[in-house]
C-alpha positions as CSV (number, residue, x, y, z in Angstrom):
1,X,25.9,28.1,-29.1
2,X,23.6,26.4,-31.7
3,X,23.9,25.5,-35.4
4,X,21.7,27.5,-37.8
5,X,18.4,26.1,-38.8
6,X,17.5,24.7,-42.1
7,X,20.7,24.3,-43.8
8,X,21.9,20.8,-45.1
9,X,24.6,20.1,-42.5
10,X,21.9,20.6,-39.6
11,X,19.6,18.3,-41.5
12,X,22.4,15.6,-42.1
13,X,23.4,16.0,-38.4
14,X,19.9,15.3,-37.2
15,X,19.6,12.1,-39.4
16,X,23.2,10.9,-38.2
17,X,22.1,11.3,-34.6
18,X,18.9,9.4,-35.2
19,X,20.8,6.7,-36.9
20,X,23.4,6.4,-34.1
21,X,21.5,6.9,-31.0
22,X,18.1,5.5,-31.9
23,X,19.4,2.0,-30.9
24,X,21.2,3.1,-27.8
25,X,17.8,4.5,-26.2
26,X,15.5,1.6,-27.7
27,X,18.0,-1.1,-26.3
28,X,18.5,0.5,-23.0
29,X,15.0,1.2,-22.0
30,X,13.9,-2.2,-23.2
31,X,16.6,-3.9,-21.2
32,X,15.7,-1.7,-18.0
33,X,11.8,-2.2,-18.6
34,X,11.8,-5.7,-19.8
35,X,11.3,-7.6,-23.3
36,X,7.5,-7.0,-22.9
37,X,8.0,-3.4,-23.4
38,X,9.8,-3.7,-27.0
39,X,7.0,-2.7,-29.1
40,X,5.9,0.2,-26.7
41,X,9.6,1.5,-26.2
42,X,10.2,1.6,-30.0
43,X,7.0,3.4,-30.7
44,X,7.6,6.2,-28.0
45,X,11.3,6.5,-29.1
46,X,10.3,6.8,-32.8
47,X,7.6,9.5,-31.9
48,X,9.9,11.4,-29.8
49,X,12.5,11.6,-32.5
50,X,9.9,12.6,-34.9
51,X,9.1,15.6,-32.6
52,X,12.8,16.4,-32.0
53,X,13.3,16.4,-35.6
54,X,10.6,18.7,-36.3
55,X,11.8,21.0,-33.4
56,X,15.4,21.1,-34.4
57,X,14.7,21.7,-38.3
58,X,12.5,24.7,-37.3
59,X,14.7,26.1,-34.6
60,X,18.1,24.9,-34.0
61,X,20.3,21.9,-32.9
62,X,21.2,21.9,-29.1
63,X,24.7,21.7,-28.0
64,X,24.3,18.2,-26.6
65,X,21.7,16.5,-28.9
66,X,22.3,13.1,-27.5
67,X,21.5,14.1,-23.9
68,X,18.8,16.5,-25.2
69,X,16.8,13.6,-27.0
70,X,17.2,11.3,-23.8
71,X,15.7,14.0,-21.7
72,X,13.0,14.8,-24.2
73,X,11.9,11.1,-24.3
74,X,12.4,10.4,-20.6
75,X,13.2,13.0,-18.1
76,X,11.3,15.7,-19.3
77,X,8.2,13.7,-19.8
78,X,9.1,10.8,-17.3
79,X,5.7,10.6,-15.8
80,X,3.9,10.3,-19.1
81,X,6.6,8.2,-20.5
82,X,6.2,5.6,-17.5
83,X,2.5,5.6,-17.5
84,X,2.4,4.9,-21.2
85,X,4.7,2.0,-20.7
86,X,3.0,0.6,-17.5
87,X,-0.6,1.3,-18.6
88,X,0.1,-0.9,-21.7
89,X,1.9,-3.6,-19.9
90,X,0.2,-3.7,-16.5
91,X,-3.3,-2.1,-17.0
92,X,-4.5,-3.2,-13.6
93,X,-1.8,-1.8,-11.6
94,X,-0.4,1.6,-10.7
95,X,3.2,1.6,-11.1
96,X,5.6,3.5,-8.9
97,X,8.1,4.9,-11.6
98,X,10.8,5.7,-8.9
99,X,11.1,2.0,-7.7
100,X,10.4,0.4,-11.0
101,X,12.4,2.0,-13.8
102,X,15.7,3.8,-14.0
103,X,15.8,6.8,-16.3
104,X,19.2,7.8,-15.8
105,X,21.4,8.3,-18.7
106,X,23.4,5.1,-19.5
107,X,27.2,5.1,-19.4
108,X,29.3,3.7,-22.3
109,X,29.6,0.1,-21.2
110,X,25.8,-0.1,-20.7
111,X,25.2,1.3,-24.0
112,X,27.4,-1.3,-25.8
113,X,26.1,-4.2,-23.5
114,X,22.4,-3.0,-24.2
115,X,22.9,-2.9,-28.0
116,X,24.8,-6.3,-28.1
117,X,21.8,-7.9,-26.1
118,X,19.4,-6.5,-28.6
119,X,21.3,-7.5,-31.5
120,X,21.2,-11.1,-30.3
121,X,17.4,-10.6,-29.5
122,X,16.8,-9.4,-32.9
123,X,18.6,-12.1,-34.8
124,X,17.2,-15.4,-33.3
125,X,18.0,-18.3,-35.5
126,X,14.4,-19.4,-35.9
127,X,13.6,-16.5,-38.1
128,X,14.2,-15.9,-41.7
129,X,17.2,-13.6,-42.6
130,X,14.8,-10.6,-43.8
131,X,12.9,-10.6,-40.5
132,X,16.0,-10.4,-38.4
133,X,17.3,-7.7,-40.7
134,X,14.1,-5.8,-40.4
135,X,14.2,-6.1,-36.7
136,X,17.8,-4.7,-36.5
137,X,16.9,-1.8,-39.0
138,X,13.7,-0.9,-37.2
139,X,14.7,-1.2,-33.5
140,X,18.5,-0.4,-33.8
141,X,18.4,1.7,-36.7
142,X,15.3,3.8,-36.3
143,X,14.4,3.1,-40.0
144,X,10.8,3.5,-41.2
145,X,8.9,0.3,-42.2
146,X,8.5,1.8,-45.8
147,X,12.3,2.3,-46.1
148,X,13.1,-1.2,-44.7
149,X,10.5,-2.7,-47.5
150,X,12.2,-0.9,-50.3
151,X,15.7,-1.9,-49.2
152,X,14.7,-5.7,-48.5
153,X,12.6,-5.5,-51.9
154,X,9.5,-6.5,-49.9
155,X,5.9,-5.1,-49.7
156,X,5.5,-2.8,-46.9
157,X,2.4,-4.7,-45.5
158,X,4.7,-7.8,-45.3
159,X,7.4,-6.0,-43.4
160,X,4.9,-4.4,-40.9
161,X,3.3,-7.8,-40.1
162,X,6.6,-9.6,-39.8
163,X,8.0,-6.9,-37.5
164,X,4.9,-7.1,-35.4
165,X,4.8,-10.9,-35.4
166,X,8.5,-11.1,-34.5
167,X,8.5,-8.9,-31.5
168,X,5.4,-10.6,-30.3
169,X,7.5,-13.8,-30.5
170,X,10.2,-12.2,-28.5
171,X,7.8,-11.9,-25.8
172,X,5.8,-15.2,-26.0
173,X,8.9,-17.4,-26.5
174,X,10.6,-15.6,-23.9
175,X,13.7,-15.0,-25.9
176,X,16.3,-13.8,-23.3
177,X,17.7,-10.3,-23.4
178,X,21.1,-11.5,-22.6
179,X,24.4,-12.5,-24.3
180,X,24.1,-16.3,-25.3
181,X,25.8,-18.8,-23.4
182,X,29.4,-19.9,-23.8
183,X,28.5,-22.9,-25.7
184,X,26.6,-21.2,-28.5
185,X,28.1,-17.7,-28.1
186,X,30.6,-18.1,-30.9
187,X,28.2,-19.7,-33.4
188,X,25.5,-17.1,-32.7
189,X,28.0,-14.2,-33.1
190,X,29.3,-15.4,-36.4
191,X,25.6,-15.6,-37.6
192,X,25.0,-12.3,-36.6
193,X,28.1,-10.9,-38.3
194,X,26.9,-12.6,-41.4
195,X,23.5,-10.8,-41.0
196,X,25.2,-7.5,-40.5
197,X,27.3,-8.2,-43.5
198,X,23.9,-8.9,-45.5
199,X,22.7,-5.4,-44.5
200,X,25.8,-3.9,-45.6
201,X,25.8,-5.6,-48.9
202,X,22.3,-4.4,-49.4
203,X,23.5,-0.8,-49.0
204,X,26.7,-1.3,-50.8
205,X,25.5,-2.9,-54.0
206,X,21.8,-2.9,-53.9
207,X,20.2,-5.1,-56.9
208,X,17.4,-2.4,-57.4
209,X,18.5,0.0,-60.2
210,X,16.7,3.0,-58.5
211,X,18.7,2.4,-55.2
212,X,22.3,1.5,-56.2
213,X,24.1,2.3,-53.0
214,X,22.7,3.5,-49.5
215,X,25.7,4.9,-47.3
216,X,23.2,4.9,-44.4
217,X,22.6,1.3,-44.5
218,X,26.4,0.6,-44.8
219,X,27.2,2.9,-42.0
220,X,24.4,1.2,-39.8
221,X,26.1,-2.1,-40.3
222,X,29.5,-0.8,-39.6
223,X,28.4,1.0,-36.5
224,X,26.7,-2.1,-35.1
225,X,29.8,-4.3,-36.2
226,X,32.0,-1.9,-34.1
227,X,29.7,-2.2,-31.2
228,X,30.3,-6.1,-31.3
229,X,34.1,-5.3,-31.3
230,X,34.0,-3.1,-28.2
231,X,32.8,-6.1,-26.0
232,X,35.7,-8.8,-25.1
233,X,33.0,-11.6,-25.4
234,X,32.1,-10.8,-29.2
235,X,35.3,-9.3,-30.2
236,X,36.4,-12.6,-31.9
237,X,38.7,-12.5,-34.9
238,X,35.7,-12.8,-37.1
239,X,34.2,-9.7,-35.8
240,X,37.4,-7.8,-36.5
241,X,37.7,-9.4,-40.1
242,X,34.2,-8.4,-41.1
243,X,34.6,-4.9,-39.6
244,X,37.7,-4.6,-41.7
245,X,36.0,-5.9,-45.0
246,X,33.0,-3.5,-44.4
247,X,35.4,-0.5,-43.7
248,X,37.6,-1.0,-46.6
249,X,34.6,-1.6,-49.1
250,X,32.8,1.3,-47.3
251,X,35.8,3.6,-48.0
252,X,34.6,3.7,-51.6
253,X,31.0,4.7,-51.1
254,X,31.9,8.3,-52.5
255,X,33.3,7.0,-55.9
256,X,30.9,4.1,-56.7
257,X,28.3,6.2,-58.6
258,X,28.9,8.8,-61.1
259,X,26.9,12.1,-61.6
260,X,24.5,10.3,-63.9
261,X,23.8,7.6,-61.3
262,X,25.9,4.8,-63.1
263,X,27.8,2.3,-60.8
264,X,31.5,2.6,-61.6
265,X,33.8,-0.4,-61.7
266,X,37.1,-0.3,-59.8
267,X,39.1,0.8,-62.8
268,X,36.9,3.8,-63.3
269,X,36.6,5.1,-59.7
270,X,38.4,8.4,-58.6
271,X,40.6,7.0,-55.8
272,X,41.0,10.6,-54.4
273,X,37.3,10.3,-53.3
274,X,38.2,7.0,-51.3
275,X,38.0,7.5,-47.4
276,X,41.5,7.3,-46.2
277,X,40.3,7.3,-42.6
278,X,38.1,4.3,-43.1
279,X,41.0,2.5,-45.0
280,X,43.4,3.0,-42.1
281,X,41.0,1.6,-39.7
282,X,40.3,-1.2,-42.1
283,X,43.8,-2.2,-42.1
284,X,44.1,-1.9,-38.5
285,X,41.3,-4.3,-38.0
286,X,42.5,-6.7,-40.4
287,X,45.9,-6.9,-38.6
288,X,44.0,-7.2,-35.2
289,X,41.8,-10.2,-36.8
290,X,45.2,-12.3,-37.4
291,X,45.1,-13.0,-33.6
292,X,43.1,-16.1,-33.8
293,X,44.4,-19.8,-34.9
294,X,42.1,-20.1,-37.9
295,X,41.8,-18.1,-41.3
296,X,38.2,-17.8,-42.3
297,X,36.7,-16.8,-45.7
298,X,36.0,-13.3,-44.5
299,X,39.7,-12.9,-43.4
300,X,40.7,-13.7,-47.1
301,X,38.1,-11.4,-48.5
302,X,39.1,-8.6,-46.4
303,X,42.6,-9.3,-47.6
304,X,41.5,-8.8,-51.2
305,X,40.0,-5.6,-50.3
306,X,43.0,-4.3,-48.4
307,X,45.1,-4.9,-51.6
308,X,42.7,-2.7,-53.8
309,X,42.4,-0.3,-51.0
310,X,46.2,0.3,-50.6
311,X,47.0,0.4,-54.4
312,X,47.7,4.0,-55.5
313,X,46.2,3.2,-58.9
314,X,44.6,0.3,-60.8
315,X,47.7,-0.6,-62.7
316,X,49.8,-1.1,-59.3
317,X,47.2,-3.8,-58.1
318,X,49.0,-7.0,-56.8
319,X,46.9,-9.3,-58.6
320,X,49.4,-12.3,-57.7
321,X,48.6,-11.8,-54.2
322,X,44.8,-11.6,-54.8
323,X,45.0,-14.8,-56.9
324,X,46.7,-16.5,-53.9
325,X,44.0,-15.2,-51.5
326,X,41.3,-16.5,-53.7
327,X,43.1,-19.7,-54.0
328,X,43.2,-20.1,-50.1
329,X,39.5,-19.1,-49.9
330,X,38.7,-22.1,-52.3
331,X,40.9,-24.3,-50.2
332,X,38.3,-23.5,-47.4
333,X,35.1,-24.0,-49.7
334,X,34.3,-24.7,-53.1
335,X,32.6,-21.6,-54.7
336,X,32.0,-21.3,-58.4
337,X,31.6,-17.6,-58.2
338,X,34.9,-17.2,-56.4
339,X,36.6,-19.4,-59.0
340,X,35.1,-16.9,-61.5
341,X,36.5,-14.0,-59.7
342,X,39.9,-15.8,-59.3
343,X,39.8,-16.3,-63.1
344,X,39.4,-12.5,-63.7
345,X,42.5,-11.9,-61.3
346,X,44.4,-14.7,-63.2
347,X,43.9,-12.8,-66.4
348,X,45.8,-9.9,-65.0
349,X,48.8,-12.1,-64.2
350,X,49.0,-14.9,-66.8
351,X,46.6,-13.5,-69.7
352,X,43.1,-14.2,-70.8
353,X,43.8,-17.7,-72.2
354,X,45.0,-18.9,-68.9
355,X,41.8,-17.4,-67.4
356,X,39.6,-18.9,-69.9
357,X,41.1,-22.4,-69.2
358,X,40.7,-21.9,-65.4
359,X,36.9,-21.1,-66.0
360,X,36.5,-24.3,-68.1
361,X,37.8,-26.3,-65.1
362,X,35.2,-25.1,-62.7
363,X,33.4,-28.1,-61.7
364,X,30.0,-26.8,-60.9
365,X,29.9,-24.4,-63.8
366,X,26.3,-24.8,-64.5
367,X,25.4,-22.9,-61.2
368,X,27.0,-19.7,-62.6
369,X,26.4,-19.9,-66.3
370,X,23.1,-17.9,-65.9
371,X,24.6,-14.9,-63.8
372,X,25.5,-11.7,-65.6
373,X,29.2,-12.0,-64.2
374,X,29.7,-15.2,-66.0
375,X,28.9,-13.8,-69.5
376,X,30.6,-10.6,-69.1
377,X,33.8,-12.2,-67.7
378,X,34.0,-14.5,-70.7
379,X,32.9,-12.0,-73.2
380,X,35.8,-9.7,-72.1
381,X,38.5,-12.6,-72.0
382,X,37.4,-13.6,-75.6
383,X,37.4,-10.0,-76.8
384,X,41.0,-9.7,-75.6
385,X,42.2,-12.6,-77.6
386,X,40.2,-11.4,-80.7
387,X,37.5,-13.9,-80.7
388,X,34.7,-11.6,-81.4
389,X,31.9,-14.0,-82.6
390,X,32.3,-16.1,-79.2
391,X,32.9,-12.9,-77.2
392,X,29.6,-11.5,-78.6
393,X,27.6,-14.7,-77.8
394,X,28.8,-14.3,-74.1
395,X,28.0,-10.6,-73.9
396,X,24.5,-11.5,-75.2
397,X,24.2,-14.2,-72.4
398,X,25.2,-11.8,-69.8
399,X,22.7,-9.1,-71.3
400,X,19.8,-11.5,-70.8
401,X,20.3,-11.8,-66.9
402,X,21.4,-8.0,-66.5
403,X,19.1,-6.0,-64.2
404,X,20.7,-2.7,-63.7
405,X,20.5,0.0,-66.6
406,X,24.2,0.7,-66.1
407,X,25.0,-3.1,-66.4
408,X,23.0,-2.9,-69.6
409,X,24.6,0.0,-70.9
410,X,28.1,-1.4,-70.3
411,X,27.3,-4.7,-72.0
412,X,25.5,-3.1,-74.9
413,X,28.7,-1.1,-75.4
414,X,30.8,-4.2,-75.5
415,X,28.3,-5.9,-78.0
416,X,28.7,-2.9,-80.2
417,X,32.6,-3.1,-80.1
418,X,32.3,-6.9,-81.1
419,X,29.9,-6.3,-83.8
420,X,32.3,-3.4,-85.3
421,X,35.4,-5.8,-85.0
422,X,33.3,-8.5,-86.8
423,X,32.2,-6.1,-89.8
424,X,36.1,-5.0,-89.8
425,X,37.4,-8.6,-89.7
426,X,35.1,-9.5,-92.7
427,X,36.2,-6.4,-94.8
428,X,40.0,-7.6,-94.1
429,X,39.2,-11.0,-95.1
430,X,37.7,-10.2,-98.5
431,X,40.1,-7.4,-99.1
432,X,37.7,-4.6,-99.0
433,X,38.6,-0.9,-98.6
434,X,37.5,1.2,-95.8
């Protein structure tokens, strides 16, 4: 039995398969053939998926697409495949494919291990963050260079050149295709988690107004983080905490943007659209993350998201607990932006005046005075205590730095309210009728 051709669910299934299994094939074959093959393997697998995509879209989706694509790329064209690889790597030799390469389908443990090895190879500390993100998205995610450039807000030529240079360095610097040694493993794992979270945040809250959210990018980060959680050496408490955070935030992906493309605040979202299965998994990983001795910042941020995710409605949110989590975060590290977010939560428990005083006490306030959140937060707080002139000035400050059209629309609506209230106050003051 096969699925019918040229219908949305088939096309979506094809893209999901590419996103999920591309990294399995590239990492497995590169690990078997050696780091020198990374560029050739990635190119051949990309071409194979492109041909499979065309074939499946025109005909039908096979019963076992994962096995089909493996055979399509290797077994069904194994001689051509091996010759392409070895002619590129060893042009003066005639390889014996039976002795040199294993083309058997990998088992689950091998898939997990190969993906983790590739993740570490693609996240070398000497590279800039965007380069490592590009490598992961290209080699393990199967994304095109144009898509990666758009998501990373880079020129496509820059991404193409950076990818080629980074892959060459993997070979030239002989970056080991192995899990790092025990003395650096934890540090490298945490850095890798931070990189995956960076990719997730790009998909969850992209700065480009034309993109807004990218569920595919979020799911890629979540899937790769789950891979780390499947291996005992990388399944550290921070892994489970990051996974919890991504799942809990990701559960809201269907409710973030309205039909007009506007990004909705938590208060405005339809909670019926939240993915309950992801919430349950996120809470489970949060509990499991508590097995370590130390509480990290990501543990606390996942805790905040857990409160939001389990509140039946906005009015039921336990803001006292959120304030406590933010305070614990600040005990670990000073962060003016987190203090600003805590002040917002404080306004829900102690009122706007207490929140304003808390913002005044922020030591490094100048570092956040030029971000949109600062102006909007203070604007709303002063609006609540009827200080309309002050609120108006802060909203105007926030408008200057706003990038998204939805942000500008929201701030302009607040500015209109302030101006309206100011006119009304003047009429009251002078005893004028309406």
